[in-house]
N, C-alpha and C positions, 0 to 999 in steps of 0.2 A: 864730650865723651869722657867718662871716668872709668877706672878699673872695676867699679862696681856696676857698670852698665850691664843689665842682664842679657841684652841682645849680643853685645860683644863677647860676653862670657860664654854664651851658648855657641857662638860661631867658633870660638877657640876650642871649646870642648869637642865640637863636631869635627873639626880638622884633625885633632889628635886621635879621636876614635877612628876616623876614616883611614888614616895612615896605618894605625896599628892593625886594623881589621883587614884592610886591602892587601897588606903585605903577605898574609898567609894564603892568599889566592894562589901563590906559587905552589904550595903544597897540593892544592886541589888539582891544578893543571897537571902536575907531574904524576900524581896518583891516578888521575883519570886515564892518562895515556898508558900507564902501567897496567891498568885494569882492562885494557883492550879497546878503549874508545880512541878515535882519531882526533886530530886537532879541531876540525869543524864541529864534530859532535860535542867535544868538550866545551867549546865556546858557546854552542847553542844552549847548553845547560846553564852556563853562567849568565848569558844574556837574557834568556827567557824564563828560566826557573828562578834564578837569583835568590836563593835561600840556602846559605852555606850548609846548614844541618841536613836539609833534604838532598842537596847535591852529594855530600859525603856519604849519606846513607845509600843513595842510588848506586854510586860507583863501588861502594863497599860490598853490596850484595852482588853486583855484576862481577866484580873482581874475584869474589869467592865462589863463583860458579852458580849462583842462585838463579832461580827462575825470574823471568821478566816481570811477572805479576807480583812477586815478592818485592822486587826492587821498586816498582811503582808504588806499591802499597806502603812500604817503609818511608819513601820520600813524601808521599801524600800525608801520611800520619804526622810526620814531623812538621810539614808545612802548614797543617791545619791551625797551628798556634797563631799564625799570622792573621787569620781571620778574627781571632779573639783580640789581638792587638788593634785591629781595625775598629772594633766596637769600642775600645777604650779611647782611641785617638779621635774618632769622628766628632764627639762633642767638644773635645779639647781644642782641636785645630779649627773646626767650623769652616772647612774649605768650600769654595764655590764648586758647583757640579762639574765644571770643565776641568778642574784639577784633581778630581777624586780618582780617576782611573790611573794617571801616573803616580799619584800618591799611594794607591793600593800596591803597585809594583815595588815601591820603595819601602813598604812597611815590613821591617825586619826587626830582629832583637835590638840592634844597636840604635836605629833611628827612633824606635819606640822609647828606649831607655833614656836617650838624650832629651827627647821632646817632653816626656813626662816629668823630668827632673827640673824643668824650668819654672820660675815663679810667675811668669806672665804669658799670655797667649802669644804675643808678638815674639817673645824669646822661644817659645815652644815651636812655633812655625819655622823660625830660623834654624833652630837645632834640628828639627825633623828634615827639612829640605837639604841643608848642608851635609848632614850625616848621610842621608839616603843617597844623594847624588855623588858625594865624595866616595863612599864605599862602592857604589855601582861602577864608577869610572876606574878606580884603583883595583877593585876585585877583578874586573874583566881584563885590565891591562896585565896584571900579574898572573892571572889564569893563563893568558896567552904565553907569557914568559915561561911559566912552568911547563906548559904543554910542549912548547918548542924545544925546551931544554931537557924534556923527559928522557929521550933516548940517550942523550949524552951523559945524563946524570947516572944512568943505570938504575939500580933498585932504589926507589925513594926511601925505603925503610932504613937503608944504610946511613942516611943523613938525618933520621928522626922525623922526616916530614909526615909520616903516617900518624905521629902523635900530636901533630899540631891541632887537628880538629878536636880530638878528645880533650886536649888542654883548654881549648877555647870553650867547649861545652861545660867543662867543670867550672871554669871561671864564671860563666853565666849562671849556672845552677847553684853554686855554693852559697851565695848570699840568701837564697830562697829556702835553705834547709834549716831555718831557725826554729820552726815549729815542730812539735812532736809528730804530727800527722805527716808532714813532708818528709821527715827523717824515716818514718816507717815505710812510706811509699818507696823512697829511694832504695832502702836496704832490700825490701821485698822484690823490687824490679831487678836489682843486681843479681839476687839469688836465682830468680826465674831465668834470667838471661844466661847466667853461667851454667845452670843445670841443663838447659835445653840446647845450648850451642853445639855440644858434641853429637847430638842425636837428631837434630832437625836441620832442614835446608837453610842456607844463609838467608837472612832477612826475617825469617819466621820468629826467632827468639826476640827480635826487637818488637815485633807486633805483640807477642805474648807479654813482654815486660810492660808495654804500654797499657795493656788491659788491667794491670795491677791498679793503676790510678783510677781507671773506670770503676772497678769493683769497689775500691775504697770509697770513692765518691758516692756510689749508690748506697753502700752500707751506712756511711756517716750521715747521709741525707735522710734516709728512712722513708717510710711511706707517707704520703700527704695526709694532713689532718682530716678527720672525718667531718663531713658537712653536718651542721646542726639539724636536729630533727625539726620537721615542720611544726610551726606553732610555738617554737621556743622551748625552754626548759619547763619541766612539769613543776 
């Protein structure tokens, strides 16, 4: 084994990402309790939903007094990206059918990023499983720590825990804003969210901001090309 061994490098990268990501599960646990959920409900979100963005979106809407439908829709909208990750990972990992269900549950931003960054399939598989399982264990452990400590901590905002999710999202999104289209979408989404937040129920501005990307995608794609006339060109 050498320092250049891709499998070893993937494993080390996975461990570092797992520790860094799992630690801010504390903020989710504390914020979830502050939003009105109890410890079992908080743990159910981390164990079963296991998508940090969706979890923060859900408790954010609930904590702001938003309707249950808006909370579920916001969480589902953010979680839909994991399905796109699955389509990207399926041919890369080429997993046997018995492993696809657990792999689907572990398909998140970080496990996808580590897997797709590897030079070989073996390293990609190691990176995916080590990252996914590592974050799952640590995220749930620190969610429990944050939820149990929530009442003793008082207002999580006093410790800056409410900014942890936003900082993590920004770190994930920032490298993807290199293109002009991505920058326009990001700015337009921010404007829509800021303009509608004072006048609409919690959660709805997030949905409207997401529609910006849909509209831009439809406009940039344009109508499908017309089918050639029967018999070919005159």
